[in-house]
C-alpha positions as CSV (number, residue, x, y, z in Angstrom):
1,X,11.1,92.3,-40.1
2,X,14.4,90.6,-40.8
3,X,15.6,91.3,-37.2
4,X,12.4,89.8,-35.8
5,X,12.7,86.8,-38.1
6,X,16.4,86.4,-37.0
7,X,15.4,86.8,-33.4
8,X,12.6,84.3,-33.8
9,X,14.9,81.8,-35.5
10,X,17.6,82.3,-32.9
11,X,15.0,82.0,-30.1
12,X,13.5,79.0,-31.7
13,X,16.9,77.4,-32.2
14,X,18.0,78.3,-28.7
15,X,14.7,76.9,-27.3
16,X,15.1,73.8,-29.5
17,X,18.7,73.3,-28.3
18,X,17.6,73.9,-24.8
19,X,14.8,71.5,-25.1
20,X,17.2,68.9,-26.7
21,X,19.7,69.4,-23.9
22,X,17.1,69.1,-21.2
23,X,15.5,66.2,-23.0
24,X,18.8,64.4,-23.4
25,X,19.7,65.1,-19.8
26,X,16.4,63.8,-18.5
27,X,16.5,60.9,-20.9
28,X,19.9,59.8,-19.7
29,X,18.8,60.1,-16.1
30,X,15.7,58.0,-16.8
31,X,17.7,55.5,-18.7
32,X,20.2,55.1,-15.9
33,X,17.5,54.8,-13.4
34,X,15.7,52.2,-15.4
35,X,19.0,50.3,-15.8
36,X,19.6,50.4,-12.1
37,X,16.0,49.2,-11.4
38,X,16.3,46.5,-14.0
39,X,19.6,45.3,-12.6
40,X,18.1,45.3,-9.1
41,X,15.0,43.4,-10.1
42,X,17.0,40.9,-12.2
43,X,19.4,40.4,-9.3
44,X,16.5,39.6,-7.0
45,X,15.2,37.2,-9.6
46,X,18.7,35.6,-9.9
47,X,18.9,35.3,-6.2
48,X,15.6,33.4,-6.2
49,X,16.8,31.2,-9.0
50,X,20.0,30.5,-7.1
51,X,17.9,29.6,-4.0
52,X,15.9,27.1,-6.2
53,X,19.2,25.7,-7.4
54,X,20.5,25.3,-3.8
55,X,17.2,23.7,-2.9
56,X,17.5,21.2,-5.7
57,X,21.1,20.5,-4.6
58,X,20.1,20.0,-1.0
59,X,17.2,17.8,-2.1
60,X,19.4,15.4,-4.1
61,X,22.2,15.3,-1.6
62,X,19.7,14.6,1.1
63,X,18.1,11.8,-1.0
64,X,21.5,10.3,-1.5
65,X,22.4,10.5,2.2
66,X,19.1,8.9,3.0
67,X,19.8,6.1,0.6
68,X,23.2,5.5,2.3
69,X,21.5,5.5,5.7
70,X,18.9,3.0,4.4
71,X,21.6,0.8,2.9
72,X,23.5,0.7,6.2
73,X,20.3,0.3,8.3
74,X,18.8,-2.4,6.1
75,X,22.1,-4.2,5.6
76,X,22.3,-3.9,1.8
77,X,25.4,-5.8,0.8
78,X,25.5,-5.6,-3.0
79,X,25.0,-3.2,-5.9
80,X,21.8,-5.0,-6.8
81,X,20.3,-4.1,-3.4
82,X,21.2,-0.4,-3.8
83,X,19.9,-0.3,-7.4
84,X,16.6,-2.0,-6.4
85,X,16.2,0.5,-3.6
86,X,16.7,3.3,-6.1
87,X,14.2,1.7,-8.5
88,X,11.5,1.4,-5.9
89,X,11.6,5.1,-5.2
90,X,11.9,6.6,-8.7
91,X,8.3,7.7,-8.7
92,X,8.8,9.4,-5.3
93,X,12.2,11.2,-6.0
94,X,11.5,12.0,-9.6
95,X,15.1,11.7,-10.8
96,X,16.1,11.0,-14.4
97,X,18.7,8.3,-13.6
98,X,20.7,7.0,-10.6
99,X,23.2,4.4,-10.0
100,X,26.5,3.3,-8.4
101,X,30.1,4.2,-9.3
102,X,33.4,2.5,-8.6
103,X,36.6,4.2,-7.6
104,X,37.8,4.4,-11.2
105,X,34.7,6.2,-12.5
106,X,33.0,3.2,-13.9
107,X,29.2,3.3,-13.4
108,X,26.0,1.2,-13.6
109,X,22.6,2.9,-13.7
110,X,19.2,1.6,-12.5
111,X,18.3,1.0,-16.2
112,X,21.3,-1.4,-16.5
113,X,23.4,1.0,-18.5
114,X,27.2,0.8,-17.8
115,X,30.2,2.9,-18.8
116,X,33.0,5.0,-17.5
117,X,33.1,8.7,-16.6
118,X,36.6,10.1,-17.0
119,X,38.1,13.4,-15.7
120,X,35.4,13.9,-13.1
121,X,35.8,17.4,-11.7
122,X,35.4,16.2,-8.1
123,X,37.7,13.1,-8.4
124,X,40.5,13.8,-5.9
125,X,42.2,10.7,-4.5
126,X,42.1,10.6,-0.7
127,X,42.9,7.2,0.7
128,X,41.4,5.7,-2.4
129,X,38.0,7.4,-2.1
130,X,36.3,10.3,-3.9
131,X,35.2,13.3,-1.9
132,X,31.6,13.4,-0.5
133,X,28.9,15.9,-1.6
134,X,30.2,16.3,-5.1
135,X,28.6,17.7,-8.3
136,X,29.8,17.5,-11.8
137,X,28.6,17.6,-15.4
138,X,28.4,14.3,-17.3
139,X,27.0,13.0,-20.5
140,X,25.2,9.7,-20.6
141,X,24.7,10.0,-24.3
142,X,21.6,12.2,-24.1
143,X,23.2,15.6,-23.4
144,X,25.0,17.4,-20.6
145,X,23.5,16.5,-17.2
146,X,24.1,17.6,-13.6
147,X,25.3,14.7,-11.5
148,X,25.2,14.5,-7.7
149,X,27.5,12.0,-6.0
150,X,28.0,10.8,-2.4
151,X,30.7,8.3,-1.5
152,X,30.4,5.4,0.8
153,X,32.0,6.1,4.2
154,X,33.4,2.5,4.2
155,X,33.4,-0.3,1.7
156,X,30.7,-2.9,1.7
157,X,32.0,-6.4,2.4
158,X,30.6,-8.1,-0.7
159,X,30.8,-5.0,-3.0
160,X,34.1,-3.3,-2.0
161,X,34.5,-2.0,-5.5
162,X,31.6,0.4,-5.0
163,X,32.9,3.9,-4.2
164,X,29.6,5.8,-4.0
165,X,26.2,6.4,-5.5
166,X,24.9,9.1,-7.8
167,X,21.8,10.7,-9.2
168,X,20.9,13.1,-12.0
169,X,17.8,15.4,-11.9
170,X,15.0,15.1,-14.4
171,X,15.5,17.2,-17.6
172,X,12.3,19.2,-16.9
173,X,13.6,20.3,-13.5
174,X,16.8,21.7,-14.9
175,X,14.9,23.2,-17.9
176,X,12.6,25.0,-15.4
177,X,15.7,26.6,-13.8
178,X,17.6,27.5,-16.9
179,X,14.9,28.5,-19.5
180,X,13.7,32.0,-18.4
181,X,10.4,31.9,-20.2
182,X,9.2,34.4,-17.6
183,X,10.9,36.9,-19.9
184,X,11.3,35.6,-23.5
185,X,13.1,32.7,-25.1
186,X,16.0,35.1,-25.8
187,X,16.6,35.1,-22.0
188,X,18.4,32.3,-20.4
189,X,20.4,31.1,-17.3
190,X,23.6,29.1,-17.5
191,X,26.1,27.6,-15.1
192,X,29.9,28.0,-15.8
193,X,33.0,26.8,-14.0
194,X,35.8,29.1,-12.8
195,X,37.5,29.0,-16.2
196,X,34.3,30.2,-17.9
197,X,33.4,26.8,-19.5
198,X,29.6,26.4,-20.0
199,X,28.5,23.5,-17.8
200,X,24.7,23.8,-18.1
201,X,22.5,25.7,-20.5
202,X,18.9,25.6,-21.8
203,X,18.1,23.0,-24.4
204,X,17.0,25.6,-27.0
205,X,19.6,27.5,-29.0
206,X,20.5,31.1,-28.2
207,X,22.6,33.3,-30.5
208,X,24.8,35.2,-28.0
209,X,27.4,32.4,-27.4
210,X,29.9,31.9,-30.1
211,X,32.0,29.4,-28.1
212,X,31.5,27.0,-25.2
213,X,33.4,29.4,-23.0
214,X,31.2,32.2,-21.6
215,X,34.1,34.5,-20.7
216,X,35.6,34.2,-24.2
217,X,32.2,35.1,-25.7
218,X,31.8,38.0,-23.2
219,X,35.2,39.4,-24.3
220,X,33.7,39.9,-27.8
221,X,31.4,42.6,-26.4
222,X,31.2,45.7,-28.7
223,X,30.7,48.3,-25.9
224,X,33.5,50.8,-25.6
225,X,35.6,50.8,-22.4
226,X,36.7,47.9,-20.2
227,X,35.6,44.5,-21.4
228,X,32.8,43.0,-19.2
229,X,34.6,39.7,-18.9
230,X,37.3,41.5,-16.8
231,X,34.8,42.5,-14.2
232,X,33.3,39.0,-14.2
233,X,36.7,37.3,-13.8
234,X,37.6,39.6,-10.9
235,X,34.3,39.0,-9.1
236,X,34.6,35.2,-9.7
237,X,38.1,35.3,-8.2
238,X,36.7,37.0,-5.1
239,X,33.6,34.7,-5.0
240,X,31.4,37.8,-5.2
241,X,28.0,38.3,-6.8
242,X,27.5,41.2,-9.3
243,X,25.8,42.6,-12.4
244,X,26.8,44.4,-15.6
245,X,25.6,45.4,-19.0
246,X,27.2,44.2,-22.2
247,X,26.5,44.5,-25.9
248,X,26.7,41.8,-28.6
249,X,26.2,42.6,-32.3
250,X,24.7,45.9,-31.3
251,X,22.2,44.4,-28.9
252,X,22.5,45.4,-25.2
253,X,22.0,42.7,-22.6
254,X,21.7,42.7,-18.8
255,X,23.7,40.1,-16.9
256,X,23.6,39.2,-13.2
257,X,25.8,36.4,-11.6
258,X,26.4,34.7,-8.3
259,X,28.3,31.7,-7.0
260,X,26.5,28.3,-6.7
261,X,26.6,27.3,-3.0
262,X,30.1,26.6,-1.8
263,X,31.3,25.4,-5.2
264,X,33.5,27.1,-7.7
265,X,30.6,27.2,-10.2
266,X,28.7,30.4,-11.1
267,X,25.1,30.9,-12.0
268,X,24.5,33.6,-14.8
269,X,21.2,35.1,-15.8
270,X,21.1,37.0,-19.1
271,X,18.1,39.1,-20.4
272,X,18.1,41.3,-23.5
273,X,17.8,45.0,-22.7
274,X,14.9,45.4,-25.2
275,X,12.8,43.1,-23.0
276,X,13.3,45.2,-19.9
277,X,13.5,48.7,-21.4
278,X,10.2,49.1,-23.3
279,X,9.3,52.2,-21.2
280,X,12.7,53.9,-22.0
281,X,12.3,53.2,-25.8
282,X,8.8,54.7,-25.8
283,X,10.0,57.8,-24.1
284,X,13.0,58.2,-26.5
285,X,10.7,58.0,-29.5
286,X,8.6,60.7,-27.9
287,X,11.7,63.0,-27.5
288,X,12.7,62.5,-31.1
289,X,9.2,63.5,-32.2
290,X,9.2,66.5,-29.8
291,X,12.4,67.9,-31.2
292,X,10.6,68.3,-34.6
293,X,7.9,70.5,-33.1
294,X,7.8,74.3,-32.9
295,X,9.0,76.6,-30.1
296,X,6.1,75.3,-28.0
297,X,8.1,72.1,-27.8
298,X,9.4,73.1,-24.4
299,X,6.0,73.4,-22.9
300,X,4.8,70.2,-24.7
301,X,8.0,68.4,-23.6
302,X,7.5,69.4,-20.0
303,X,3.9,68.2,-20.1
304,X,4.6,65.0,-21.8
305,X,7.7,64.4,-19.7
306,X,5.8,64.6,-16.5
307,X,3.0,62.5,-18.1
308,X,5.6,59.9,-19.1
309,X,7.2,60.0,-15.6
310,X,3.8,59.4,-14.1
311,X,3.3,56.5,-16.4
312,X,6.5,54.9,-15.2
313,X,5.4,55.5,-11.6
314,X,2.0,54.0,-12.4
315,X,3.6,50.9,-13.9
316,X,5.8,50.5,-10.9
317,X,2.8,50.9,-8.7
318,X,1.0,48.2,-10.7
319,X,4.1,46.0,-10.2
320,X,4.1,46.7,-6.5
321,X,0.4,46.1,-6.3
322,X,0.7,42.8,-8.2
323,X,3.5,41.7,-5.9
324,X,1.4,42.7,-2.9
325,X,-1.5,40.6,-4.2
326,X,0.8,37.6,-4.7
327,X,2.2,38.1,-1.2
328,X,-1.4,38.4,0.1
329,X,-2.4,35.1,-1.6
330,X,0.7,33.4,-0.2
331,X,-0.1,34.7,3.3
332,X,-3.8,33.5,2.9
333,X,-2.6,30.1,1.8
334,X,-0.2,29.9,4.7
335,X,-3.0,31.0,7.1
336,X,-5.3,28.3,5.7
337,X,-2.6,25.7,6.0
338,X,-2.0,26.8,9.6
339,X,-5.7,26.6,10.3
340,X,-5.9,23.1,8.9
341,X,-2.8,22.0,10.9
342,X,-4.3,23.5,14.0
343,X,-7.6,21.8,13.4
344,X,-5.9,18.5,12.8
345,X,-3.9,19.0,16.0
346,X,-7.1,19.8,17.9
347,X,-8.8,16.7,16.5
348,X,-5.8,14.6,17.4
349,X,-5.7,15.9,21.0
350,X,-9.4,15.5,21.4
351,X,-9.3,11.8,20.1
352,X,-6.2,11.0,22.3
353,X,-7.7,12.7,25.3
354,X,-10.8,10.5,25.0
355,X,-9.1,7.3,24.0
356,X,-6.4,7.5,26.6
357,X,-8.7,8.6,29.4
358,X,-11.0,5.6,28.9
359,X,-8.4,2.9,29.9
360,X,-6.9,5.3,32.4
361,X,-10.3,5.7,34.0
362,X,-10.6,1.9,34.2
363,X,-7.1,1.6,35.7
364,X,-7.6,4.3,38.3
365,X,-11.2,3.1,39.1
366,X,-10.2,-0.5,39.5
367,X,-7.2,0.4,41.6
368,X,-9.5,2.3,43.9
369,X,-12.0,-0.6,44.1
370,X,-9.2,-3.0,44.8
371,X,-7.8,-0.9,47.7
372,X,-11.3,-0.6,49.1
373,X,-11.8,-4.4,49.1
374,X,-8.2,-5.4,49.9
375,X,-9.3,-8.4,52.0
376,X,-11.6,-9.8,49.3
377,X,-9.2,-11.9,47.2
378,X,-11.7,-12.6,44.3
379,X,-12.7,-9.0,44.1
380,X,-9.1,-7.8,44.0
381,X,-8.2,-10.5,41.4
382,X,-11.1,-9.3,39.2
383,X,-9.9,-5.7,39.5
384,X,-6.3,-6.6,38.7
385,X,-7.4,-8.6,35.6
386,X,-9.4,-5.5,34.4
387,X,-6.4,-3.3,35.2
388,X,-4.2,-5.6,33.1
389,X,-6.6,-5.6,30.2
390,X,-6.9,-1.8,30.3
391,X,-3.1,-1.4,30.5
392,X,-2.7,-3.6,27.4
393,X,-5.3,-1.4,25.6
394,X,-3.5,1.8,26.7
395,X,-0.1,0.3,25.5
396,X,-1.7,-0.5,22.1
397,X,-2.9,3.1,21.8
398,X,0.6,4.4,22.5
399,X,2.1,2.0,20.0
400,X,-0.4,3.1,17.3
401,X,0.4,6.8,17.9
402,X,4.1,6.1,17.8
403,X,3.9,4.0,14.6
404,X,1.8,6.7,12.9
405,X,4.3,9.4,14.0
406,X,7.2,7.4,12.6
407,X,5.4,6.7,9.4
408,X,4.6,10.4,8.8
409,X,8.2,11.4,9.6
410,X,9.6,8.7,7.4
411,X,11.5,6.9,10.2
412,X,9.5,3.6,10.2
413,X,11.8,0.8,9.0
414,X,11.1,-2.7,7.8
415,X,13.0,-5.8,8.9
416,X,14.1,-8.5,6.5
417,X,14.1,-12.0,8.0
418,X,13.2,-15.6,7.0
419,X,9.7,-16.9,7.9
420,X,7.3,-19.6,6.8
421,X,3.9,-18.1,5.6
422,X,1.8,-21.1,6.8
423,X,3.5,-21.1,10.2
424,X,3.0,-17.4,10.5
425,X,-0.8,-17.6,9.6
426,X,-1.2,-20.5,12.0
427,X,0.4,-18.4,14.8
428,X,-1.8,-15.4,13.9
429,X,-4.9,-17.6,13.9
430,X,-4.0,-18.8,17.3
431,X,-3.7,-15.2,18.6
432,X,-7.1,-14.3,17.3
433,X,-8.7,-17.6,18.2
434,X,-10.0,-16.6,21.7
435,X,-12.0,-13.7,20.1
436,X,-13.2,-16.0,17.3
437,X,-14.4,-18.6,19.9
438,X,-16.1,-16.0,22.1
439,X,-18.2,-14.8,19.1
440,X,-18.8,-18.3,17.7
441,X,-17.5,-17.0,14.3
442,X,-17.1,-19.3,11.2
443,X,-13.4,-18.5,10.6
444,X,-11.2,-20.1,7.9
445,X,-7.8,-19.5,6.4
446,X,-7.4,-20.8,2.8
447,X,-3.8,-21.3,1.4
448,X,-4.6,-23.9,-1.3
449,X,-3.2,-21.7,-4.1
450,X,0.1,-21.1,-2.4
451,X,3.2,-22.8,-3.8
452,X,6.0,-21.0,-2.0
453,X,5.8,-20.8,1.8
454,X,9.4,-20.0,2.8
455,X,9.8,-16.2,2.4
456,X,12.0,-13.3,3.4
457,X,10.3,-10.1,4.7
458,X,8.9,-8.5,7.8
459,X,6.6,-10.9,9.6
460,X,6.0,-8.5,12.5
461,X,4.5,-5.8,10.3
462,X,2.5,-8.4,8.4
463,X,1.1,-9.5,11.8
464,X,0.2,-5.9,12.5
465,X,-1.8,-5.6,9.2
466,X,-3.4,-9.1,9.7
467,X,-4.6,-8.4,13.3
468,X,-5.8,-4.9,12.3
469,X,-8.1,-6.2,9.6
470,X,-9.3,-9.4,11.2
471,X,-9.7,-7.6,14.5
472,X,-12.0,-5.1,12.8
473,X,-14.0,-8.0,11.3
474,X,-14.5,-9.5,14.8
475,X,-15.6,-6.1,16.1
476,X,-18.1,-5.4,13.4
477,X,-19.5,-8.8,12.6
478,X,-22.4,-10.2,14.6
479,X,-21.8,-13.5,16.6
480,X,-22.1,-16.5,14.3
481,X,-21.0,-14.6,11.3
482,X,-18.4,-15.7,8.7
483,X,-14.8,-14.4,8.5
484,X,-12.6,-15.6,5.7
485,X,-8.9,-15.2,4.9
486,X,-7.8,-16.4,1.4
487,X,-4.2,-16.4,0.1
488,X,-3.5,-16.5,-3.6
489,X,-0.1,-16.6,-5.2
490,X,0.0,-14.4,-8.3
491,X,2.7,-13.7,-11.0
492,X,5.5,-11.4,-9.7
493,X,7.5,-11.0,-12.9
494,X,10.7,-12.0,-11.2
495,X,12.4,-15.4,-10.5
496,X,13.5,-14.5,-6.9
497,X,10.3,-12.7,-5.9
498,X,6.9,-14.1,-5.1
499,X,3.7,-12.0,-4.9
500,X,0.6,-12.8,-2.9
501,X,-3.0,-11.5,-2.8
502,X,-4.5,-11.7,0.7
503,X,-8.3,-11.5,0.6
504,X,-10.0,-10.7,4.0
505,X,-13.8,-11.0,3.9
506,X,-16.6,-10.9,6.5
507,X,-20.4,-10.7,6.7
508,X,-20.3,-7.7,9.1
509,X,-22.2,-4.5,9.1
510,X,-20.2,-3.0,6.2
511,X,-19.3,0.6,5.6
512,X,-21.1,3.6,3.9
513,X,-19.7,5.0,0.6
514,X,-18.9,8.2,2.5
515,X,-16.8,6.5,5.1
516,X,-15.0,4.4,2.5
517,X,-13.5,7.7,1.1
518,X,-12.0,8.5,4.5
519,X,-11.2,4.9,5.7
520,X,-7.4,5.2,5.4
521,X,-7.1,8.7,6.9
522,X,-5.7,9.0,10.4
523,X,-8.1,9.1,13.3
524,X,-11.1,8.3,11.1
525,X,-13.7,6.1,12.8
526,X,-17.0,4.8,11.4
527,X,-20.1,6.9,12.1
528,X,-22.2,3.7,12.5
529,X,-24.0,3.6,15.9
530,X,-22.2,0.3,16.7
531,X,-18.7,1.9,16.2
532,X,-19.3,4.5,19.0
533,X,-19.0,1.7,21.6
534,X,-15.8,0.2,20.1
535,X,-12.3,0.9,21.4
536,X,-9.6,2.3,19.1
537,X,-7.7,5.3,17.9
538,X,-8.8,5.3,14.3
539,X,-5.2,4.8,13.3
540,X,-5.2,1.1,12.5
541,X,-6.2,1.3,8.8
542,X,-4.0,4.3,8.2
543,X,-1.1,2.3,9.6
544,X,-2.1,-0.8,7.5
545,X,-2.2,1.2,4.3
546,X,1.2,2.8,4.9
547,X,2.9,-0.5,5.8
548,X,1.5,-2.1,2.7
549,X,2.9,0.7,0.5
550,X,6.3,0.6,2.3
551,X,6.4,-3.1,1.4
552,X,5.9,-2.1,-2.3
553,X,2.4,-3.5,-2.1
554,X,-1.2,-2.2,-2.3
555,X,-4.5,-2.3,-0.5
556,X,-8.1,-1.7,-1.6
557,X,-11.5,-2.3,0.0
558,X,-15.0,-3.2,-1.1
559,X,-18.0,-2.8,1.3
560,X,-21.7,-2.5,1.3
561,X,-23.8,-1.6,4.4
562,X,-25.4,-4.6,5.9
563,X,-23.6,-7.1,3.6
564,X,-20.0,-7.1,4.8
565,X,-16.5,-5.9,3.8
566,X,-13.7,-7.4,1.7
567,X,-10.1,-6.2,1.8
568,X,-7.6,-7.0,-1.0
569,X,-3.9,-6.7,-0.1
570,X,-1.1,-7.5,-2.6
571,X,2.4,-7.9,-1.2
572,X,5.8,-9.0,-2.7
573,X,8.2,-11.1,-0.8
574,X,11.6,-12.5,-1.6
575,X,11.8,-16.3,-1.9
576,X,13.7,-18.2,0.7
577,X,15.1,-21.7,0.8
578,X,13.1,-24.2,3.0
579,X,14.1,-24.4,6.7
580,X,13.4,-27.3,9.0
581,X,13.8,-25.2,12.2
582,X,12.8,-21.6,12.2
583,X,12.7,-19.0,15.1
584,X,9.3,-17.8,16.3
585,X,8.8,-14.3,14.8
586,X,6.7,-13.2,17.8
587,X,9.0,-14.4,20.6
588,X,9.4,-10.8,21.8
589,X,5.7,-9.7,21.5
590,X,3.8,-9.1,24.7
591,X,0.7,-11.1,24.0
592,X,1.3,-14.0,26.5
593,X,2.0,-14.0,30.2
594,X,4.4,-16.2,32.2
595,X,3.4,-19.7,33.0
596,X,3.3,-21.1,36.5
597,X,6.3,-23.4,35.7
598,X,8.4,-20.4,34.7
599,X,7.5,-18.6,37.9
600,X,8.5,-21.6,40.0
601,X,12.1,-21.8,38.6
602,X,14.8,-21.8,41.3
603,X,18.0,-19.9,40.5
604,X,19.1,-19.4,44.1
605,X,22.7,-20.3,43.1
606,X,22.9,-17.6,40.5
607,X,23.6,-13.8,40.9
608,X,22.6,-11.1,38.6
609,X,23.1,-7.3,38.4
610,X,20.0,-5.2,37.9
611,X,20.9,-1.7,36.6
612,X,18.0,0.8,36.8
613,X,17.9,4.5,37.8
614,X,14.1,4.7,38.4
615,X,13.2,3.5,41.9
616,X,9.7,2.3,41.0
617,X,11.0,0.4,37.9
618,X,13.7,-1.1,40.1
619,X,11.2,-2.3,42.7
620,X,9.0,-3.8,40.0
621,X,11.9,-5.7,38.3
622,X,13.3,-7.0,41.6
623,X,9.8,-8.2,42.6
624,X,9.3,-10.0,39.3
625,X,12.7,-11.6,39.4
626,X,12.6,-12.5,43.1
627,X,10.1,-15.3,42.5
628,X,13.0,-17.3,40.9
629,X,15.1,-16.9,44.2
630,X,18.0,-15.4,42.1
631,X,20.4,-13.2,44.1
632,X,20.1,-9.6,42.9
633,X,22.6,-6.8,43.1
634,X,21.5,-3.3,42.0
635,X,23.2,-0.2,40.4
636,X,21.6,3.1,39.6
637,X,23.7,4.2,36.6
638,X,26.1,2.8,34.0
639,X,29.3,3.9,35.8
640,X,28.3,2.2,39.0
641,X,27.4,-1.0,37.0
642,X,30.8,-0.8,35.3
643,X,32.7,-0.5,38.6
644,X,30.7,-3.4,40.2
645,X,31.3,-5.8,37.2
646,X,35.0,-5.0,36.7
647,X,35.8,-5.3,40.4
648,X,33.9,-8.7,40.8
649,X,35.6,-12.0,40.6
650,X,35.3,-14.0,37.3
651,X,31.9,-15.8,37.2
652,X,30.5,-13.7,40.1
653,X,27.7,-12.4,37.9
654,X,25.7,-14.7,35.6
655,X,23.6,-12.0,34.0
656,X,23.3,-8.2,33.7
657,X,20.0,-6.5,33.1
658,X,20.9,-3.0,31.8
659,X,18.7,0.0,31.5
660,X,19.7,2.4,28.7
661,X,18.8,6.0,29.6
662,X,20.6,6.7,32.9
663,X,22.6,9.6,34.5
664,X,26.4,9.7,34.6
665,X,26.8,6.9,32.0
666,X,24.1,5.3,29.8
667,X,23.7,1.6,29.2
668,X,25.2,1.5,25.7
669,X,28.5,3.1,26.9
670,X,28.6,0.9,30.0
671,X,28.2,-2.3,27.9
672,X,30.9,-1.2,25.5
673,X,33.4,-0.5,28.3
674,X,32.6,-3.8,30.0
675,X,33.4,-5.6,26.7
676,X,36.6,-3.6,26.2
677,X,38.2,-4.5,29.6
678,X,40.1,-7.4,28.1
679,X,38.9,-9.9,30.7
680,X,37.8,-13.1,28.9
681,X,34.9,-13.8,31.3
682,X,33.4,-10.3,30.7
683,X,33.5,-10.9,27.0
684,X,31.1,-13.8,27.5
685,X,29.0,-12.2,30.4
686,X,25.3,-12.0,29.2
687,X,24.1,-8.4,29.1
688,X,20.5,-7.8,28.3
689,X,19.0,-4.3,27.5
690,X,15.9,-3.7,29.6
691,X,14.5,-0.4,28.4
692,X,11.5,1.6,27.1
693,X,13.4,2.2,23.9
694,X,11.4,-0.4,22.0
695,X,11.9,0.3,18.3
696,X,13.7,-2.0,15.8
697,X,16.7,0.4,15.6
698,X,17.0,0.4,19.4
699,X,17.4,-3.3,19.4
700,X,20.0,-3.1,16.6
701,X,21.9,-0.4,18.6
702,X,21.9,-2.6,21.7
703,X,23.5,-5.5,19.7
704,X,26.0,-3.1,18.3
705,X,27.0,-2.0,21.8
706,X,27.8,-5.6,22.7
707,X,24.6,-6.6,24.4
708,X,23.1,-10.1,23.9
709,X,19.4,-9.2,23.8
710,X,16.7,-6.7,24.4
711,X,13.6,-6.7,26.7
712,X,11.2,-3.7,26.2
713,X,9.2,-2.0,28.9
714,X,6.5,-2.5,30.0
715,X,8.1,-5.8,30.9
716,X,6.6,-8.9,29.3
717,X,6.8,-11.6,32.0
718,X,7.0,-14.4,29.4
719,X,10.0,-12.8,27.7
720,X,11.7,-11.9,31.1
721,X,11.4,-15.5,32.4
722,X,12.6,-16.9,29.0
723,X,15.7,-14.7,29.3
724,X,16.3,-15.9,32.9
725,X,15.9,-19.5,32.0
726,X,18.3,-19.1,29.0
727,X,21.1,-17.6,31.0
728,X,20.5,-18.8,34.6
729,X,19.2,-22.4,34.2
């Protein structure tokens, strides 16, 4: 009996020890596997967090670079211009603060706060400037903030003390990155420099850090063996990513780290082990309970072990399934977006096909009719007039599409020039007058409430809005109807700015409530029966709304079917001093043809050089110029033009009409080389760009290349003969 009892105890003890050894072994393997999985998953999360950080960096540096481009493009010459530009886009860019900085670290923010930032980490003197694309941590009195800084490539003439511009992201954007609420509030992300100093951290307190140096705190880890700060220091020296486990006050933590972009900063993500190891703890508790059981513990342990293992697998499968569902939703969303984009593209192509083919059909048809009746002068004249009208309509379609494209891509720019509002409205009334007279409309423009007429702004874009709205009123108002334009000067809240409300009203057919919801969307056209017979792309009101918003203004509309429509546009302009003589803001717009007196000018004693690589365009230009009897030499590229001009005697050429896009050498380079020859007569030789590059920046580039003016294609006869008269008469 004693032997049996001894054998039973020995067997039970052996079985218990064996169970304990096996349990300990499996527990260790599971714990190590869970640790590896947790570190892998946390590393993937840290990589995503680092990507978000990089995206935020790219966003703000891109915004700052765009601001510099806008400053150069719009000719901002003072800190106030740049600060105003920042203020006007705060709602778009969602930054916390922004401003300008001088070479000594002195700053001024958009809120008017000033001060000095000393010991900036990126401040390295190079020819008196601070390096571009710089980040640092600053404190504007609220707490540590991330500052993005970009320097000016060259000083501004009237603000040479400005070294660069800066911006700080909104607190909630940084808090989103650094506070890992996806785990618990004990988890956090932080950014350190190469010495381990904490640069950025969540706003809530966390207990692990005992100093402001992460490496020093990490050195206090109570795990046996090499200190974790040694591994982190070595990886930071090698600019490598990594992960480790450390313990602080008996609590184990997971840590993953990676460099921030190309900087010397590091992003660290820390999560307590107890947050990630719930499965391991549950299994460990089971093992402790299993050791207290009888000899059947081995069988129970095996059963429960495999059950627990399956539970881990099931949980992982659930995680995989959840990730697959998220990925599936993202794919479905991407597919829906692609379908919407494809549908929008199809609608665009369908509308453009119809709207472009309509005037093209008239051009081709009238050309055929003219050729068939070539001996009938009146018939040919009628065909040519209709071809001219259809060509003008086709050009307006192309301009609308290009304007909309530039608006959507953010490349549409506004000019800033002096103009008189009354003169501008008189000119616009003259443009629309033929249509007003043909429909016998009661048309008035009321400016009685206007005190300031001399303004600074973009009169060409205002003309575009005016003609879009009044043109629609003419289209959709019955003959004899009333069309009113009323201008009210309203408070602007600034001494150097004036604000106007423009009210456009008519007694036309009006719009349905359903169409009013879509009025400002691209390619939207009224579904009224009358609208189906009207020409247009459906882009006019979308362009009008975007231009109004670019001018920091607003637009709204009221309309009732059968009663008429009223548009309200509010726009701010800068005040200007009164001028006695003012240039015509539409001198380069193709809405007038050449007069007979201009065609009869005689420049037979003048010689000009026509540079054009397209044979058909060359033939057209020569024919249009030949009526003035001017002597014409031709060149087919910029190099040939350069050789002809530089080899000619002084005063041989009175004018050069230069295309831009040409083989061998373009027009810009040819003009620059002509100006750089050193010959005094070639410094004064008039060079006019005659090109299809017709945007405002193209005109600016022509002037920068040394040209004297710009004529866009299709050639406007009035503008061409004005140029000839100016330089040849």
